[in-house]
N, C-alpha and C positions, 0 to 999 in steps of 0.2 A: 328540439328533441325533448327538452325538459317539459314543455307545454304538453306534448303528447303523452308522456309518462304520467303527468298529473291528471290529464283527462282520463286516461284509462283507469288509474286508481280511483278517481272519483266515481266513474261509471260503475266499477265493480262494487264499491260500497253502497252506491244506489240500488244496484241489483240485490245485493245480500240483505240489506237493511230495510228497504221499502217495498219490494215487490214480493207478491205471494209466490210459492214454490214453482207452480206451472209456468209462470211468466218470467222467472228469473233466469232461464236459459235462452232467451231470445237474443237475436243478433243485434249488434249496436245500431244499425240503421233502422230497424223495426222499433227499438226503443226510443230513438230520436223522433221518429215520425209520430209514435203514439203518446209520449209524455213531454217531450221538450219543445214540440212546435204545436202550441195550442193558442188560439186567438182568445184574448182577454182584454178587459178595460179595468184600469185602476181608478176607483171613485171613492165617494165618501158617503157614509150614512150617519149623519150628524157630524161628530168629531172623530168617528172611527173610519179608518180606511177599509175599503171593501174591495175584493178582487171579483169582478164579474166575468165568469167564464163563458165563452162562446162555444160550448160543447153541447150539441143537441142530444146525442144518444145518452139515455139515463144511466146505462151500466158503465160507460166510460167516464161520465161525470162523477159517479160515485167513487170509482177507482181513483180518479184525479183528487177529489176532495179527501179521500182517506190518506193518500200520499201527502197532501199538504198539511193535514193534521199531524201526521207522524213527524213531519219536518219541523213543525212549530213546537212540538213538546220535547 
């Protein structure tokens, strides 16, 4: 039960802080499919780690990169 409560709180924080207003009211399953299940490879560019996303649609890729930048700051 504690894990479910923690998951719910983290998901609501993600919705409130990371998503734009029109997308912040989407269902949990929709968010999971759009943002949490994404193919990627972790590689290196010289000594720096690089996350190579396997997302082909440009608008989805830009949203995903925007969210990752917000998380890193």
